[in-house]
C-alpha positions as CSV (number, residue, x, y, z in Angstrom):
1,M,0.0,-0.1,0.0
2,N,1.1,3.3,-1.2
3,M,3.2,5.5,1.8
4,H,0.4,8.4,1.4
5,R,-2.4,6.0,1.7
6,R,-0.9,4.0,4.8
7,H,-1.2,8.0,6.0
8,F,-4.7,8.4,5.8
9,L,-6.2,5.0,7.0
10,K,-7.6,4.7,10.7
11,T,-10.1,1.9,12.2
12,S,-13.6,2.2,10.7
13,S,-16.5,2.2,12.6
14,Y,-18.9,1.3,9.8
15,A,-21.0,-1.5,11.1
16,S,-23.9,-1.3,8.6
17,A,-25.4,-5.3,7.6
18,G,-24.1,-6.4,4.4
19,L,-20.7,-4.5,4.8
20,L,-19.2,-7.0,7.2
21,S,-16.4,-8.0,4.5
22,V,-15.1,-4.6,4.3
23,S,-11.3,-5.3,5.4
24,R,-10.4,-3.9,9.1
25,A,-7.3,-2.2,7.9
26,M,-9.3,-0.2,5.7
27,A,-10.5,2.8,7.7
28,Q,-12.2,6.1,7.7
29,A,-9.4,8.0,5.7
30,A,-8.4,11.7,6.4
31,S,-9.4,13.9,3.4
32,P,-7.6,13.6,0.4
33,W,-8.1,17.5,0.9
34,S,-6.0,17.5,4.3
35,A,-2.5,18.9,2.4
36,D,-0.9,15.4,3.1
37,A,-0.6,14.1,-0.4
38,F,-1.4,14.6,-3.7
39,H,-4.0,12.3,-5.2
40,F,-4.7,10.4,-8.3
41,G,-7.9,8.6,-9.6
42,A,-10.7,8.7,-11.8
43,V,-14.3,8.0,-12.7
44,Y,-14.6,4.5,-12.3
45,F,-18.6,3.3,-11.8
46,R,-21.7,5.2,-13.3
47,G,-24.4,2.9,-12.6
48,Q,-24.8,2.3,-16.2
49,N,-22.2,1.8,-18.8
50,N,-19.8,0.2,-16.2
51,P,-16.9,-1.8,-16.8
52,P,-17.8,-5.9,-16.7
53,R,-18.6,-7.0,-13.1
54,E,-15.7,-9.6,-13.4
55,D,-13.3,-7.1,-14.0
56,W,-14.1,-5.0,-10.8
57,E,-11.7,-6.9,-8.4
58,R,-8.9,-6.9,-10.7
59,D,-9.1,-3.1,-11.3
60,H,-9.4,-2.1,-8.0
61,R,-6.2,-4.1,-7.4
62,M,-4.4,-2.7,-10.0
63,A,-5.7,1.1,-9.1
64,E,-4.1,0.7,-6.0
65,E,-0.8,-0.7,-7.6
66,D,-0.7,1.8,-9.9
67,G,-0.9,4.4,-6.9
68,Q,-4.3,5.7,-7.3
69,S,-6.5,6.6,-4.0
70,L,-9.7,8.3,-5.3
71,F,-12.6,7.3,-7.4
72,R,-15.4,9.3,-8.4
73,H,-18.5,7.2,-8.9
74,W,-21.9,8.3,-10.8
75,V,-25.4,8.0,-9.1
76,P,-27.5,8.8,-11.8
77,W,-31.2,8.6,-10.3
78,N,-33.1,6.7,-12.7
79,V,-30.7,4.1,-12.4
80,V,-30.8,4.0,-9.0
81,E,-34.7,4.6,-8.4
82,V,-36.1,2.1,-11.2
83,S,-39.7,2.6,-9.7
84,Q,-40.8,4.9,-7.3
85,G,-39.6,3.9,-3.9
86,K,-37.6,1.0,-5.1
87,F,-33.8,1.6,-4.7
88,T,-31.4,-0.8,-6.6
89,W,-27.8,-0.3,-4.1
90,D,-26.4,-3.5,-4.2
91,D,-23.8,-2.8,-7.1
92,Y,-23.0,0.0,-5.0
93,E,-22.0,-1.2,-2.1
94,T,-19.9,-4.2,-3.7
95,I,-18.1,-1.3,-5.7
96,L,-17.3,0.8,-2.0
97,D,-16.3,-2.3,-0.4
98,L,-13.9,-3.1,-3.1
99,A,-12.4,0.9,-2.7
100,A,-12.5,0.1,1.0
101,R,-10.6,-3.3,0.5
102,H,-8.0,-1.2,-1.7
103,G,-7.2,2.3,0.3
104,I,-9.3,4.1,-2.3
105,R,-11.6,7.0,-1.1
106,V,-15.1,7.3,-3.2
107,V,-16.8,10.5,-3.8
108,L,-20.5,10.1,-4.8
109,A,-21.8,12.3,-7.3
110,E,-25.7,12.6,-7.5
111,M,-26.7,12.6,-10.9
112,L,-30.0,14.4,-10.4
113,V,-30.2,15.4,-14.3
114,D,-30.9,11.7,-15.0
115,F,-34.6,11.4,-14.3
116,P,-36.5,8.1,-13.8
117,E,-38.8,7.7,-16.7
118,W,-41.8,7.0,-14.4
119,L,-41.5,10.7,-12.8
120,I,-41.1,12.2,-16.1
121,A,-44.5,10.1,-17.2
122,N,-46.4,10.9,-14.0
123,H,-45.3,14.5,-14.3
124,P,-45.7,15.6,-17.9
125,E,-46.6,19.6,-16.5
126,A,-42.5,19.6,-15.1
127,R,-41.0,18.9,-18.2
128,I,-38.1,21.6,-19.0
129,E,-39.5,24.1,-21.6
130,M,-36.9,25.3,-23.9
131,P,-36.6,28.6,-25.4
132,S,-38.7,27.6,-28.0
133,G,-41.6,26.8,-26.3
134,Q,-41.1,23.4,-26.7
135,K,-40.8,20.6,-24.0
136,R,-37.6,18.6,-23.7
137,P,-37.4,14.9,-24.5
138,S,-36.4,12.3,-22.3
139,E,-33.2,11.9,-23.8
140,M,-30.0,9.5,-23.2
141,H,-27.0,10.8,-21.2
142,I,-23.9,10.6,-23.7
143,S,-21.8,9.1,-20.4
144,S,-23.9,7.2,-18.9
145,V,-26.1,5.5,-21.4
146,N,-29.6,6.3,-19.9
147,G,-32.7,8.4,-20.6
148,G,-34.2,10.8,-18.9
149,H,-31.3,13.4,-19.4
150,H,-31.9,16.8,-18.2
151,A,-35.7,16.4,-18.5
152,L,-37.6,17.7,-15.5
153,C,-37.6,21.3,-13.9
154,L,-36.8,21.1,-10.0
155,N,-38.8,24.0,-9.4
156,H,-41.6,21.8,-9.8
157,L,-42.7,20.6,-6.1
158,A,-43.2,16.9,-7.1
159,V,-39.8,16.9,-8.5
160,S,-38.0,18.5,-5.8
161,E,-39.9,16.3,-3.5
162,A,-38.8,13.0,-5.3
163,A,-35.4,13.9,-5.5
164,E,-35.1,14.9,-2.0
165,L,-36.1,11.5,-0.9
166,F,-33.4,9.9,-3.6
167,L,-30.7,12.1,-1.9
168,T,-31.6,11.0,1.3
169,A,-32.0,7.1,0.4
170,M,-28.4,7.8,-0.8
171,A,-27.1,9.6,1.9
172,S,-28.8,7.1,4.4
173,R,-27.7,4.2,2.6
174,F,-23.9,4.8,2.4
175,R,-23.0,7.1,5.7
176,G,-20.0,6.0,7.4
177,H,-19.1,3.5,4.9
178,P,-15.3,3.6,5.2
179,A,-14.6,4.0,1.8
180,L,-16.8,6.9,1.4
181,L,-15.4,10.8,1.7
182,G,-18.1,12.7,0.1
183,Y,-20.7,13.9,-2.2
184,D,-20.4,15.9,-5.6
185,I,-23.2,17.8,-5.3
186,W,-23.4,19.2,-8.9
187,N,-21.4,17.9,-11.6
188,E,-19.7,20.7,-13.6
189,C,-22.2,23.5,-12.1
190,T,-23.4,24.8,-15.4
191,Q,-26.2,23.9,-17.7
192,Y,-23.5,24.3,-20.2
193,V,-25.7,25.7,-23.1
194,A,-28.5,28.6,-23.1
195,E,-31.1,25.9,-24.9
196,R,-31.1,24.0,-21.5
197,L,-32.5,26.8,-19.7
198,C,-36.2,26.3,-18.7
199,F,-39.1,28.6,-19.3
200,C,-41.9,26.5,-18.0
201,V,-44.8,27.8,-15.4
202,A,-42.8,27.3,-12.2
203,C,-39.9,29.1,-13.2
204,Q,-42.3,31.7,-14.7
205,Q,-43.4,32.0,-10.9
206,A,-40.3,32.0,-9.3
207,F,-38.8,35.0,-11.6
208,R,-42.0,36.8,-10.6
209,G,-41.2,36.2,-7.2
210,W,-37.7,37.2,-7.0
211,I,-38.7,40.5,-8.8
212,K,-40.9,41.2,-6.2
213,K,-38.4,40.4,-3.5
214,T,-36.1,42.7,-5.3
215,Y,-38.3,45.7,-6.4
216,G,-41.0,45.4,-3.8
217,S,-43.3,46.8,-6.0
218,I,-44.7,46.6,-9.8
219,E,-44.5,50.2,-10.1
220,A,-40.8,50.1,-9.1
221,V,-40.5,47.4,-11.9
222,A,-42.1,49.3,-14.4
223,Q,-40.3,52.5,-13.8
224,R,-36.7,50.4,-13.7
225,W,-37.5,48.1,-16.8
226,H,-39.1,50.9,-19.1
227,R,-42.5,49.5,-19.1
228,P,-44.9,52.1,-17.9
229,S,-48.0,50.0,-18.3
230,L,-47.0,47.0,-15.9
231,T,-49.9,46.5,-13.2
232,A,-49.3,43.2,-11.9
233,F,-46.5,40.9,-11.4
234,D,-48.2,38.2,-13.2
235,Q,-47.9,40.2,-16.6
236,I,-44.4,39.9,-15.9
237,E,-42.6,37.1,-18.2
238,L,-39.0,35.4,-18.6
239,P,-37.6,37.2,-21.9
240,R,-36.2,34.2,-24.3
241,V,-33.5,36.3,-26.1
242,P,-31.0,38.5,-25.3
243,A,-31.4,41.9,-25.5
244,L,-29.8,45.1,-23.8
245,F,-32.7,45.8,-21.6
246,P,-32.9,45.2,-17.7
247,D,-35.6,42.6,-17.8
248,F,-33.3,40.3,-19.4
249,L,-30.4,41.7,-17.0
250,D,-32.7,40.8,-14.2
251,S,-33.5,37.0,-15.7
252,I,-29.7,36.5,-15.6
253,R,-29.5,37.7,-12.3
254,W,-32.4,35.3,-11.2
255,R,-31.2,32.3,-13.1
256,N,-27.7,32.2,-11.4
257,D,-29.2,33.0,-7.9
258,D,-32.0,30.0,-9.1
259,A,-29.2,27.6,-9.7
260,Q,-27.1,28.4,-6.2
261,H,-30.3,27.7,-4.3
262,W,-31.0,24.4,-5.9
263,M,-27.0,23.8,-5.3
264,R,-27.3,24.5,-1.6
265,W,-30.1,22.5,-1.5
266,R,-28.8,19.6,-2.5
267,R,-25.8,20.3,0.3
268,D,-28.4,20.8,2.9
269,V,-30.5,17.5,2.4
270,L,-27.3,15.4,1.8
271,K,-25.7,16.9,5.1
272,K,-29.1,16.6,6.8
273,A,-28.5,12.4,6.0
274,D,-25.1,12.4,6.7
275,S,-23.6,15.3,8.5
276,H,-19.9,13.5,8.4
277,A,-19.5,13.6,4.8
278,Q,-18.2,16.1,2.7
279,T,-19.5,18.4,0.5
280,I,-17.7,18.5,-3.0
281,A,-18.6,19.8,-6.6
282,H,-16.5,21.0,-9.4
283,G,-17.1,23.5,-12.3
284,N,-16.5,23.9,-15.7
285,A,-13.9,26.7,-15.4
286,K,-15.4,28.8,-17.6
287,T,-17.2,31.7,-15.0
288,H,-15.6,34.2,-17.4
289,A,-18.0,33.0,-20.8
290,D,-20.8,31.4,-18.8
291,A,-21.7,32.5,-16.0
292,S,-24.4,34.8,-17.9
293,V,-25.0,32.5,-20.7
294,C,-25.9,29.5,-18.5
295,V,-25.3,30.0,-15.2
296,G,-21.8,28.6,-14.8
297,D,-20.6,30.8,-12.1
298,D,-17.7,28.6,-10.3
299,F,-16.9,31.7,-7.8
300,R,-20.8,31.3,-6.7
301,A,-21.1,27.8,-6.9
302,A,-17.5,27.2,-4.9
303,E,-19.3,29.0,-1.8
304,N,-21.7,26.2,-1.2
305,C,-19.3,23.5,-1.1
306,E,-16.6,22.1,1.0
307,V,-14.1,21.2,-1.4
308,F,-14.4,22.7,-5.2
309,G,-12.8,21.9,-8.6
310,Y,-13.2,22.0,-12.2
311,T,-13.3,19.9,-15.5
312,H,-11.0,21.1,-18.3
313,Y,-11.3,19.6,-21.6
314,F,-11.3,20.5,-25.4
315,G,-14.2,22.6,-25.2
316,N,-12.9,25.3,-22.8
317,G,-11.3,27.1,-25.6
318,H,-8.5,28.2,-23.3
319,S,-5.5,26.7,-21.3
320,A,-5.4,24.1,-18.9
321,L,-3.4,26.9,-16.8
322,L,-5.9,29.3,-16.9
323,S,-8.8,26.8,-15.8
324,G,-6.6,26.0,-12.6
325,D,-5.7,29.3,-11.8
326,L,-9.6,30.3,-12.3
327,I,-10.8,27.8,-10.0
328,R,-7.8,28.6,-7.3
329,G,-9.7,31.8,-7.3
330,A,-13.0,30.8,-7.2
331,S,-12.0,28.2,-4.2
332,H,-10.7,31.3,-2.5
333,G,-8.9,29.3,0.2
334,K,-10.7,26.4,0.0
335,P,-8.7,23.2,-1.5
336,F,-9.6,22.2,-5.1
337,W,-9.5,19.1,-7.7
338,R,-8.9,18.8,-10.7
339,A,-12.2,16.4,-11.1
340,E,-11.9,15.6,-14.8
341,A,-9.0,16.3,-16.9
342,I,-8.4,14.4,-20.5
343,G,-6.9,10.8,-20.8
344,G,-7.3,10.9,-25.2
345,P,-9.4,12.2,-27.9
346,Q,-12.7,11.5,-28.4
347,W,-14.5,10.1,-31.7
348,F,-17.8,12.0,-31.6
349,R,-19.1,13.7,-34.7
350,R,-15.5,13.9,-36.2
351,K,-15.8,14.0,-40.1
352,I,-13.6,13.7,-42.7
353,G,-11.2,16.6,-43.7
354,E,-11.7,18.3,-40.2
355,P,-8.4,16.8,-37.9
356,R,-8.3,17.6,-34.5
357,P,-4.6,18.1,-33.4
358,V,-5.4,19.7,-30.3
359,M,-7.8,16.8,-29.2
360,D,-5.5,14.1,-30.6
361,E,-2.3,15.4,-28.6
362,L,-3.7,14.1,-25.6
363,D,-3.5,10.9,-26.5
364,D,0.2,10.7,-25.9
365,P,1.1,10.0,-22.6
366,V,3.9,12.7,-22.3
367,A,0.8,15.4,-23.2
368,I,-1.0,13.9,-20.3
369,R,2.0,14.3,-17.7
370,L,2.1,17.7,-18.6
371,D,-1.4,18.4,-18.3
372,A,-1.0,17.0,-14.8
373,L,2.2,18.9,-13.8
374,I,0.5,22.3,-15.2
375,T,-2.5,20.8,-12.6
376,M,-0.3,20.7,-9.9
377,A,1.5,23.8,-10.4
378,T,-1.8,25.9,-9.9
379,G,-2.3,24.4,-6.2
380,A,-5.0,21.7,-7.0
381,T,-4.9,18.6,-4.4
382,A,-6.0,15.7,-6.7
383,Y,-5.8,15.0,-10.6
384,M,-8.8,13.0,-11.7
385,N,-9.5,11.4,-15.6
386,P,-13.1,11.1,-16.4
387,R,-12.7,7.6,-17.5
388,W,-10.5,4.9,-15.7
389,R,-11.6,2.5,-18.5
390,S,-13.2,3.5,-21.6
391,L,-17.1,3.1,-22.2
392,L,-18.4,0.3,-24.0
393,D,-21.7,2.0,-25.0
394,G,-22.5,4.9,-26.5
395,P,-21.0,7.8,-28.9
396,L,-18.1,8.1,-26.4
397,F,-16.8,5.0,-26.4
398,N,-13.2,3.8,-26.6
399,A,-12.3,7.6,-25.7
400,F,-10.5,9.2,-22.5
401,G,-9.6,5.8,-20.6
402,W,-6.3,5.6,-19.0
403,Y,-6.6,2.0,-19.7
404,A,-7.7,-0.2,-22.1
405,D,-11.0,-1.1,-23.0
406,D,-10.2,-4.6,-21.3
407,G,-8.8,-2.8,-18.6
408,S,-5.5,-3.9,-19.3
409,R,-2.4,-1.3,-18.3
410,T,-1.3,1.1,-21.4
411,A,1.6,3.4,-21.8
412,K,-0.8,6.4,-20.8
413,S,-1.8,4.5,-17.3
414,V,2.3,3.8,-16.9
415,E,2.6,7.9,-17.2
416,I,0.2,8.1,-14.8
417,K,1.9,5.5,-12.4
418,Q,5.2,6.8,-12.5
419,L,4.2,10.4,-11.6
420,A,1.9,9.0,-8.8
421,A,5.3,7.6,-7.6
422,W,7.3,10.6,-7.9
423,A,4.3,12.4,-5.9
424,A,4.2,10.1,-2.8
425,Q,7.9,10.1,-2.6
426,P,8.7,11.0,1.0
427,D,11.0,14.1,0.0
428,V,8.2,15.5,-2.3
429,A,5.9,15.1,0.5
430,P,6.5,18.8,1.5
431,L,5.0,20.2,-1.8
432,W,1.7,19.2,-0.2
433,K,1.6,20.8,2.6
434,M,2.1,24.7,0.9
435,K,-0.4,26.9,-0.4
436,P,0.1,29.0,-3.8
437,A,2.0,32.0,-3.2
438,R,-0.1,35.3,-4.3
439,G,0.0,36.4,-7.7
440,D,1.8,39.5,-9.3
441,V,-1.9,40.8,-10.4
442,A,-5.6,39.9,-9.9
443,I,-7.8,39.9,-13.2
444,V,-11.1,40.8,-11.4
445,L,-14.3,39.5,-13.2
446,V,-17.2,41.7,-13.1
447,D,-20.6,39.9,-13.6
448,E,-22.2,43.1,-15.2
449,A,-19.7,43.4,-17.6
450,Q,-19.8,40.0,-18.6
451,D,-24.1,40.4,-18.6
452,W,-24.2,44.0,-20.6
453,C,-21.6,41.6,-23.3
454,Y,-24.1,38.5,-23.7
455,A,-27.0,40.9,-23.9
456,M,-25.7,43.1,-26.3
457,Q,-23.7,40.8,-28.6
458,G,-25.8,37.3,-27.9
459,D,-22.8,36.2,-26.7
460,T,-19.9,36.4,-24.7
461,A,-16.9,36.4,-26.6
462,A,-15.7,39.9,-26.6
463,Y,-15.7,39.6,-22.7
464,A,-14.2,36.1,-22.7
465,G,-11.6,37.1,-25.3
466,C,-10.4,39.9,-22.9
467,V,-9.7,37.2,-20.1
468,R,-8.3,34.9,-22.0
469,G,-6.0,37.1,-23.7
470,L,-4.7,39.1,-20.3
471,H,-4.2,35.7,-18.9
472,R,-2.1,34.5,-21.8
473,G,-0.3,38.1,-22.1
474,F,0.7,38.1,-18.3
475,T,1.6,34.3,-18.3
476,A,4.2,35.3,-21.0
477,A,5.5,38.2,-19.2
478,G,6.2,36.3,-16.3
479,L,3.3,37.0,-14.2
480,T,1.2,34.8,-12.2
481,C,-2.2,35.8,-12.4
482,D,-5.0,35.3,-9.7
483,F,-8.9,35.4,-10.9
484,I,-11.2,37.6,-8.1
485,K,-14.6,39.1,-8.1
486,P,-14.6,42.7,-6.6
487,T,-15.2,42.0,-3.2
488,A,-13.6,43.5,-0.4
489,G,-12.1,40.0,0.9
490,M,-10.8,39.4,-2.3
491,L,-9.1,42.8,-3.3
492,Q,-7.4,43.5,-0.1
493,S,-5.2,40.5,-0.8
494,H,-3.7,42.0,-3.8
495,Q,-2.0,44.9,-4.8
496,V,-2.4,45.1,-8.3
497,A,-5.8,44.5,-10.1
498,Y,-6.7,44.5,-14.1
499,V,-10.2,44.6,-15.0
500,P,-10.9,43.2,-18.4
501,F,-13.9,45.1,-20.2
502,P,-15.2,46.7,-17.5
503,I,-18.0,48.6,-19.8
504,A,-21.0,47.8,-16.9
505,M,-20.8,48.1,-13.1
506,S,-22.9,48.9,-10.6
507,G,-22.3,51.6,-8.1
508,Q,-21.1,48.7,-5.5
509,T,-18.5,47.6,-7.7
510,Q,-17.1,51.1,-8.8
511,T,-17.0,52.0,-4.8
512,A,-15.3,48.6,-3.6
513,L,-12.8,49.2,-6.3
514,V,-12.3,52.8,-5.3
515,D,-12.2,51.8,-1.9
516,W,-9.4,49.5,-2.3
517,V,-7.7,51.8,-4.5
518,E,-7.6,54.3,-1.7
519,S,-6.0,52.1,0.7
520,G,-2.9,51.5,-1.7
521,G,-4.1,49.5,-4.4
522,H,-3.1,50.0,-8.1
523,L,-6.3,49.5,-10.6
524,V,-6.0,49.3,-14.4
525,L,-9.2,49.7,-16.3
526,E,-10.0,49.0,-19.9
527,A,-11.9,50.7,-22.2
528,C,-15.5,52.8,-21.1
529,A,-14.8,51.6,-17.3
530,G,-18.6,51.7,-15.9
531,Y,-20.2,53.2,-19.3
532,F,-23.4,51.5,-18.3
533,D,-24.9,50.5,-14.8
534,E,-26.1,46.9,-14.1
535,V,-29.5,47.3,-15.6
536,A,-27.8,49.2,-19.1
537,H,-28.4,52.3,-18.3
538,S,-25.8,54.9,-19.7
539,F,-24.7,58.2,-18.1
540,P,-24.4,61.9,-20.1
541,Q,-21.2,62.2,-18.3
542,Q,-18.4,59.6,-18.9
543,P,-17.0,58.5,-16.7
544,N,-19.7,58.6,-14.0
545,R,-20.6,58.1,-10.2
546,V,-17.5,57.5,-8.3
547,L,-15.4,57.1,-11.0
548,G,-16.7,60.3,-12.7
549,D,-15.7,62.2,-9.6
550,L,-12.0,61.2,-10.0
551,F,-12.1,61.5,-13.8
552,R,-14.4,64.5,-14.7
553,H,-14.4,65.5,-18.0
554,I,-11.7,63.4,-18.8
555,I,-13.2,61.5,-22.0
556,E,-12.7,62.9,-25.3
557,R,-14.6,60.5,-27.5
558,S,-15.6,57.0,-27.2
559,S,-16.1,54.4,-30.3
560,F,-18.1,51.4,-29.9
561,A,-17.2,49.9,-33.2
562,L,-15.6,47.0,-32.2
563,D,-15.3,45.3,-35.9
564,Q,-13.4,48.7,-36.7
565,H,-10.5,48.6,-34.1
566,E,-8.8,45.3,-34.7
567,G,-4.9,45.9,-35.0
568,L,-5.1,49.2,-32.7
569,K,-2.4,50.1,-30.8
570,I,-1.0,52.4,-27.9
571,Q,2.6,53.8,-27.9
572,T,3.8,54.0,-24.5
573,P,7.9,55.0,-23.3
574,A,8.1,51.0,-22.4
575,G,7.0,50.2,-26.0
576,E,4.0,49.3,-27.8
577,L,0.8,47.9,-26.2
578,P,-1.8,46.1,-28.8
579,C,-5.2,46.7,-28.6
580,A,-8.7,45.9,-30.0
581,L,-12.4,46.3,-29.5
582,Y,-13.3,49.9,-28.3
583,R,-11.4,53.2,-28.9
584,Q,-11.6,55.6,-26.1
585,T,-9.8,59.1,-26.0
586,F,-8.8,61.4,-23.0
587,R,-8.0,65.3,-22.8
588,A,-5.1,66.5,-21.0
589,I,-6.3,67.6,-17.4
590,E,-4.2,69.0,-14.6
591,G,-3.5,66.2,-12.1
592,I,-3.7,63.5,-14.4
593,E,-0.5,61.6,-16.0
594,I,-0.6,60.7,-19.7
595,L,1.2,57.7,-20.1
596,G,0.2,56.5,-23.7
597,H,-1.1,57.7,-27.0
598,F,-2.7,56.2,-30.5
599,D,-0.8,56.5,-33.6
600,D,-2.6,60.1,-34.2
601,N,-1.3,61.3,-30.6
602,S,-4.5,61.4,-29.0
603,P,-4.0,60.1,-25.3
604,A,-4.8,56.7,-24.9
605,I,-3.6,56.1,-20.9
606,V,-3.9,58.1,-18.2
607,R,-3.2,57.4,-14.7
608,R,-4.6,59.4,-11.5
609,K,-3.0,59.0,-7.9
610,V,-5.9,58.3,-5.5
611,G,-5.5,58.0,-1.8
612,T,-2.2,56.0,-1.4
613,G,-3.2,54.0,-4.7
614,S,-3.8,54.9,-8.2
615,I,-5.9,54.2,-11.2
616,T,-5.1,53.7,-14.8
617,L,-7.7,54.6,-17.8
618,L,-6.9,52.4,-20.8
619,G,-8.7,53.9,-23.9
620,S,-8.7,50.4,-25.5
621,N,-9.1,46.7,-24.6
622,P,-5.4,45.0,-24.7
623,G,-6.6,41.7,-23.3
624,Y,-8.5,40.8,-26.5
625,A,-5.5,41.6,-28.6
626,M,-3.2,39.8,-26.3
627,N,-4.8,36.4,-28.1
628,K,-2.8,37.0,-30.8
629,V,-0.2,39.3,-29.7
630,A,1.6,39.7,-26.6
631,P,3.5,42.6,-25.5
632,S,6.7,43.0,-23.8
633,S,7.2,42.2,-20.2
634,A,8.3,45.8,-20.1
635,V,5.4,47.3,-21.2
636,L,3.2,45.3,-18.9
637,H,5.1,45.8,-15.9
638,A,5.0,49.6,-16.5
639,L,1.3,49.3,-16.9
640,L,0.8,47.5,-14.0
641,Q,3.3,49.2,-11.8
642,T,4.9,46.1,-10.7
643,K,8.5,45.4,-9.6
644,G,9.6,43.8,-12.8
645,E,11.3,41.0,-10.4
646,T,9.7,37.9,-12.3
647,E,12.4,35.8,-14.4
648,P,12.8,36.1,-17.8
649,I,11.2,33.1,-19.8
650,D,10.5,34.0,-23.5
651,G,7.2,33.6,-23.1
652,Q,7.6,29.9,-23.0
653,C,8.0,28.0,-19.5
654,I,5.2,28.4,-16.7
655,I,7.0,29.7,-13.3
656,R,4.8,29.1,-9.8
657,Y,6.1,29.5,-5.8
658,F,4.4,28.0,-2.9
659,A,5.0,28.5,0.8
660,N,4.4,27.7,4.0
661,D,5.6,28.7,7.7
662,S,8.7,26.7,6.9
663,D,9.1,25.7,3.2
664,R,9.3,27.6,-0.2
665,A,9.1,25.8,-3.6
666,A,9.4,26.7,-7.1
667,W,7.7,24.6,-10.1
668,V,8.7,25.6,-13.7
669,V,6.6,24.0,-16.3
670,N,8.2,23.7,-19.8
671,P,5.3,22.9,-22.4
672,T,7.9,23.2,-25.3
673,P,9.4,19.9,-27.2
674,K,13.0,20.6,-26.1
675,D,14.9,21.1,-22.9
676,R,15.3,24.4,-21.6
677,E,17.3,26.2,-19.2
678,I,15.8,28.7,-16.8
679,T,17.2,30.9,-14.2
680,V,14.7,31.5,-10.7
681,R,14.8,33.2,-7.7
682,S,17.1,30.9,-4.9
683,P,16.0,32.4,-1.4
684,S,19.1,29.2,0.0
685,A,20.2,26.4,-1.3
686,P,17.7,24.1,-2.8
687,T,16.4,20.2,-2.5
688,V,15.8,19.6,-6.3
689,L,12.7,17.4,-6.4
690,R,12.3,17.3,-10.1
691,G,14.7,18.5,-13.3
692,R,18.5,19.2,-12.9
693,L,20.4,22.2,-11.0
694,L,22.8,23.7,-13.2
695,A,24.1,26.4,-11.2
696,L,23.6,27.9,-7.8
697,E,24.9,31.6,-7.8
698,A,24.7,33.1,-4.0
699,D,25.6,36.6,-4.9
700,T,22.5,37.1,-7.0
701,S,20.5,34.6,-5.4
702,T,19.6,32.6,-8.3
703,A,19.6,29.2,-9.5
704,K,19.7,28.1,-13.2
705,L,17.7,24.9,-13.9
706,S,17.7,22.7,-16.6
707,V,14.0,21.9,-17.3
708,P,13.1,18.6,-19.2
709,A,10.9,18.8,-22.5
710,R,6.9,18.8,-21.6
711,D,7.9,18.3,-17.9
712,A,8.7,20.6,-14.6
713,A,11.6,21.3,-12.6
714,V,10.7,21.7,-8.8
715,L,12.8,23.2,-6.1
716,L,12.3,23.2,-2.3
717,F,14.0,25.7,-0.1
718,K,14.0,26.3,3.0
719,A,12.5,29.5,4.7
720,R,14.9,32.1,6.1
């Protein structure tokens, strides 16, 4: 048994009938989130579409031998409650017993989205109503291959009451099992696409109730929504298409509130039945693109559980590094896990003449190793695959698995075994007791701005593009990014903050940012900051409200013709800053420092000292342009007023620092196909845990490393 596995085992008190065969050696384990080790594992059991029963024992033994200590099992509602009140738990009891015997902890993932066919038949009024007005059919789930997927709406009392009985039955059945770690209370925390949002009668009623609570009177709604003839709340309807009006923006906020309500409800039902097991969840790491469109707000979801995490796969549209950084920010100090990685390509809807190289590269064991190391470098505590072995049914057959269809080892599983063995070494153990160091810059995600983008453009591409480009550009310059929301609790731990695409802001958001600046923060705002409020009302004077008090009459002209400004550039003393989307020019005003100009010499960057901090206004959106062209590190350091102490890495390697009271660590991940030599800060003589130390310069406190291709170097230092 692996060293870290022995570390968290102790005697079990589980005594439920039918589980007497559980090994006494396997006991209630300390949480894998307890910073004692890094954990590897996968989704093994799905209720249906499982590996053959005769392989279960061998697979668990092999997982233990290969250093895997964590399994996640799906529990589809319609697979377990086969008729009303009749639950079939035998397979789950067997699979948890096997996990206990082999020292594997288990997360049970409730899958309420797979509704029982009998419940769908009994309550046709509860079927989800799509934006088109059509009712959703009972569709097959692509991974577990069972019907009823996303068919019913929890806002119907009959559905939520039946769901509560199912969740209670699950938690009551497995409460205290020695293998059970906790419950995954919402798989990926999103509805994925707007077409899955519901417009049924119960949702309409819930929306009206939310509006009434928010505004108090129909007269207030009529005024706020520019609908003077509204006379009763039952005249309100959920808007079905994006439009830049208050009713649609309010519908986004209600949908996010409603989604979080049902997440908390799941948590509370499970905790009532099993107060000791942990509540766990994982999002889709797409807050910057999905929060407005399909309730995919990882920050809000992370508040509702004890451990949060994420899926990152091909559809994310950005790097694994961004996903890890985003979820670290959303978790806000809580432990987080990579709940679903990518174990290889898929074949679903692939077409002749349309190659998928990004997808196919993850069939390479070396690419999987790199993906896992990037996950570790962001601060995650576990690396999980969506398949232990590939599925045998459905369009996702033969996809993602670390192990072969028959459960035998592959080159991919061998790579994971080697990485797990490295992570379990005693001299590596101090790494897992550390926390990531604070980032050089906080990227501030403003909900109102993303909502505005979706309502105006019909998608969030401009907003999300700014966020992704910033992360890419900052990383290339050697800057570590932390993602935050504009709350006092998140802002106060940072000195430098950058707000992408801040076109809409509530007064509360503006005030929170300015208060932070006055106490010493340095804030950078892209073009048209706070031009609109949270219900898309613009102001005759720009900037306005709190920002207007600080920058009165600073705006010369604003252009929103985002199709005209691709390739825009701002010239600064430190170099050229590429820009895109909007173009806003400023006036020269006393007390305002001009830091950059457009090609026509009109002021494009201005800065003002505020309290002990400063606010910098940009006349365009560099974040979007950085998806194609990254500015020099000198330009970014000057813009952000950072000290420029990060390593010159030429946009290739990723450097991250970790620390606790006694130790420091430096991770250098090399995603390139060639070995690289990198210099890092070295406060003391390091222990080399991975990679190779080439030289140590005591007089400059630096170390020169050789970082293998598509691998990492890791150094451990004792704190001085």
